[in-house]
C-alpha angles and dihedrals in degrees: 000000000000111000092227091056092049090049091051092050093047090048090054089052092045093085114086093223093049092046089052091048091048093049089051090051091049090050091050091066130214094319089064127205134274112254091239092056090045090054090051092050097048096036101220131128117273094245092051091047090050091052093050093045090053090055091050092047092047089052090052093242096114141022136205129212129185114226107185103300096343125091111214119202123201138180113242099235098188090054091047091051091048092052093047090047091051089055098047107026094090098034109155091354092143095045116111117259109286091225092057094049091051091052091049093052094051 
C-alpha cells in the first residue's frame, strides 16, 4: 500500500463521527445498511451524515448503492483489510530476534 493512500484513509477515520459511522458500517456486514437506518444509529443530522459518508467513500473505505428509493451504504472490506495489513504487516520487524533477547536476559 502506498503510504499517502494509507494516510488519507487514516485521516478520514480520524474524525470521531466518521469513525463511529465506519464502525457501524463494518458491523452491518456485507449487506450494508440503509442510510436512514444508519442515521438513526449514529444520531447525526442527514446533511452531516452525507458529508461524512462522502469522505469515507472518497477514501475508498465505504461505498453507496441505490436500490430503488433506498441508498445502501457498505464498508469496503478489502480496503479495510489492506489498511489493517499495512499497519500490522511489519509489526516488530526491526526488533532484535526474540531468541537472542531471551538468551541475553538469562
